[in-house]
C-alpha positions, 0 to 999 in steps of 0.5 A: 924544512927538518923538523926541530930536534935535541940531541944528539945522544949516543947509543951504542955507537949510533948517535940519535935525534930526538924531534921536539914539538913548541907548545903552548901551556895555557892556563885559564882559571887555575886549569891548563892544557898543552896545545901545539903553538900552531893551535893556540889562537883557535883554542881561546876565546874572546873576552878570557883573562889567558895565562901562556907560556910558550914550550919546547917538548919531545914529541913523544912526551907531547904524544903521551899526554891525555887527550884535550878535552876543553877546560 
């Protein structure tokens, strides 16, 4: 299956598409972190009340985010 992309954008006559990733923005006690949707269930625990928002963002934008060290 092809990677999801956004675009196209035309630069100097060439057409480019930008790769995107689906992420979960998880908030617990006012602190938030962003993880790939596929990792969501691995990072949440029992007995906590989370707020989760699913969104799409560019892969490059996700990769520029600071490393996740926990809440």
